[in-house]
C-alpha positions, 0 to 999 in steps of 0.5 A: 341865740343861746346867749340872747336868751341867758340874758333874759334867764335872771330878769325872769327868775326875778320876776317869778320870785316876786309874783310868788312872794306876792301871793303868798304875803297876800293870802297871809294878811287876808282874814279868812273868810275874804280869800275869794276876793282877795286872790282876784284883786291880788294879781299885779301888774308884772304878772302880766309881763311875766305872762307875755314873756312866758308865752314868747318864750314857751316855759311852763308856769305854776299857777296858784289857786286860793282855796277857802277853808272855813275851819282852819287851824292854820293859814290858808295854803295854796294849791298849786297846779300844772297847766299851759294856759295863760293866768288871765285865762284861769278861773279861780273857784270855791267849794265851801264846806256845808253849813247847818244850824240847829234850834229848839224851842218849847210851847206851853199852852194852858187850855180852857179845859184845865189841861196842859198842851206842850209842843217841842220843835227841833230844827236842823238846817243843812246848806246842801243839795241831795240832788246834786251832791248825791254821795254826802261823805261829811255829816254834822248836826243832820242825822246821817241815817235821814240823809242816806235815805234822802240819797239813796231813794231821791226823796223831795219831801217826807213827812211821817207821824205817830199819834197815841189818842185823838185830839179834841179840837172842841175842847182843847183848840186847833193844834200847831200842827195836826196829825191822825191817830196811829202812823201817817207816812206821805213822800214826794219824790223827784221826778228822776224816780222810774219805778216809784211803787217799788221805791215807795215799799223799799223806803217804808221797810227801811223807814220801819227799821229806823223807827222801830215801826210796823210801817212794813204793812204798808203795801198797795192796799192802804197807799193812795195817790192824791191828785189835790191834797197833800201838796209839796210844803217846800219849795218846788212848785212839783204838781205831778201827782205820780210822785206823792204817795200816801198811807196810814196805819190808824191801828199803830200803837206808839210806845218807847221803842218809837220815841228812843230812835226819834230822841237819837236824831237829835244833835244833842240827844238827851244829855243837854237842852230841852231834850231832857225833859223827854222822859218816856214815862211821863209823856206816855202817861198823858192824854195825848201824844204825837211825835213826827218828823219832816224833811223838805228843801226850804230857801235860805233868803227871801230871793230863794238862791240858795236853798237848805234841807230842813229836818224839823222833829216835832213832839205834842203831849197833853197833860191832864194833871187833874186826872194824874192826882197833881191838881188841875190849876197849877203846873210846872215843868218838874210836875210834867216831866219829873226834870228841870233844866240846867243848860241849852244844848251847846250846838242850838244857836236858839234855845227857848221856852214859850208861855202862852199868856194871851188871855192873862194881860195883866196878871189876873188869871195867873203867875208865873215863876220866875219871872220874865220880862221877854215878850213876843207877840206871833201870829199862830193860826190866824190870831195873834198871841202873847208869849213870856220867852225864857232864852236858855243861852242866856245863863241869867235865866237860870239864876244863881241855882242853875236850874229852870223850873217854870211855875204857873200858879192859878188865881182864877178860872174865868176865860171863854175858849175861841171856838176853831172856825174849822172842825169836823166829825165822822162816824158809821150809821145803819144796822146789821152786817151787810150795809151801813153809811159813813157820815163826815161832818164838817163845821164852819163856825165863822159868822159871816164868811164861807171858805173851801175845804179839800176832802180826802177819804180812802176807804179800804176794799173790803168796804165796797162804796157805793158812789151813786149813793154820795150826798153832801147837803148844807143847812139841809140843801144840796151843795155840789161840790166843784171838784170830784176825783174817785178811783174805785178800789181793787179787791186785795190791791188797792183801796178807794180813794175820793176827793172833794172841793166843797164850799162850806157856808158861814156857821154851817154844818156840811154833811157828806154822806155815802153807803157802802157794803161790807165784803166777806174776807178769806179765813186768813185775812182776818186779824187776830182779834177780828171781834174787835173790828177793823180800823179805817182811816181818818179822813183829811180836811185842807182848807184856807180859813180866813185870819183875824189878822194880817199874815206875814208872806216872807218865810225868812224872817226870824220867828217862833218855829211853831209858827213857820211850818205852813208856807204863807202865801196870802195875808188873809187866810192860813193853812190848816189840816183837820183829821177826823176820828178813825173808825172801826167797822165791824165785819162779818166774822166767821164763828172761829170756835167751829174748827175747834168744835169739828177737831173735838167731835172728830177726834171723839169718833175716830177713838170710838170707831176706830178704837172698837175696829181696833180691839176686835182685829187685834184682840185673842179669844180663849174658851174658858170652861163654865164656873159653878154658881155662888150657891153651889160654892157657898154650899160646899164652903159650909159642908167643909167647914162642918166636916172639919169642926166634926173631926177636931172633937167636941169642945171643953166647956167650963 
């Protein structure tokens, strides 16, 4: 029997050696991107005979598993594993490393008011899943600080914005992405979070440190839980509003310390690419400034088989060149940002500048220098717009001077601005410091179509709303909302929350009015400048507005970034979100100078009363003899002087 086994050993070793050489030769000759297919096909018929022989003889055999490597500096090496199963039962798997991609765009749109609207769009895509891979150790282009926040707090979507100024819709039109004055934060958490309120508070504190803002003032008194507004913008039909939180800080001041950490999230920082233009001295010397960060999961293909995390950083600014003393009908990159472009970000797959030339089809209004032959059309806010494109990844764009300074010279100022179809305003009415009214006006400028809007209003608890006084009128008639959700406030616990679905008639103004009563705060609850007033956050109006052209519902096509933020589900309408002005309300304020007056009066009384009593108790009295009068003292002095003259004798006169 032993001799019989020894007779099988030489052929067995020869077959094993041939199998190992075959696998090694296959891995060295197959290209790097097709290891998985090659490993599946490189199973010769000799392996089966070897497997049968090893099963009969119970001999352990090494199994080889091909691994896919994306960035390999040498040939791919096989990994050996010890296993007792047959080769046919082994399933070869591969774990590709996460991929990321970066894109940057700048859109410049001349406004009919003479101002210049510049919108920066930076997009970072990362092919990973935080919901399954909780601990991600390798970060490429995606910032690690935000990745750890998503992983630790189980965030599904995060949207945060910082805005200085108010967007004048009737003068500038609709922005690509609107935001309210101050700070705004709304987050969707995953359904695995048990304590949403505690996680929300901790997340606000962490974001306050990352963006160097006052988000730590977000608490239950200014946080609401919308039921119909702020649906997820990414993939996933999450409708459980228990995992949604929304808060605003209308008094938040935006400055350089908020811009600096925002720029550090970019892969190239401010060293190259469009971020070179982000000079704080110029950005904050403008009529409107807004920066935002949006994180959400998006689809990679039209079937949505694979998902990626999208980090979109937006920065919108409106320059008033007339007030800055640079003229009103001529601008350039250097005049706006005091810098020019020399190169694109090396890590960016696309880097482009779009100049809106829709109102200048034949060049009769203005001319661009240097001229470009690249034109692009995109549907933006329901209207088809034409753009001149400067591709920064092409060296020919910079010319021989290795610098790009786009210049626009105006020839004529004619042209009419297309009025936005949806516009909203809000103000406070009434007199005195006891009661008042909040009026919200919603304009539907469409000539013949009506559409519904969703109104969200969050009012602080110290304005006690009388919900029975709520009225909605359109064209002088009552307009009954089809949906109303109202959550009353609790003093020092939560604010009012009002959500309504209202149908706006065509070419009409719909007014929403509600009365309120001002509360008297504790003296420790007043701000350092109470006479300045108390801010009330902006109302939020969301709607599907009828589009002038047919929209594309395929979100995976390559389109400009500024036209792909909101998901498009219908071809005949587009989603728009509008914010009203924040309110400044005066509350009954005590005279804080009275403590000073009381302190002064008290100190005076104490000083006079206590000082007199103290002198009486501590002073020592002495008895003195009465002194002679003044006349007697003068008489004595005169007599003494006469006596002295008589004793000296008469004087000699010459």
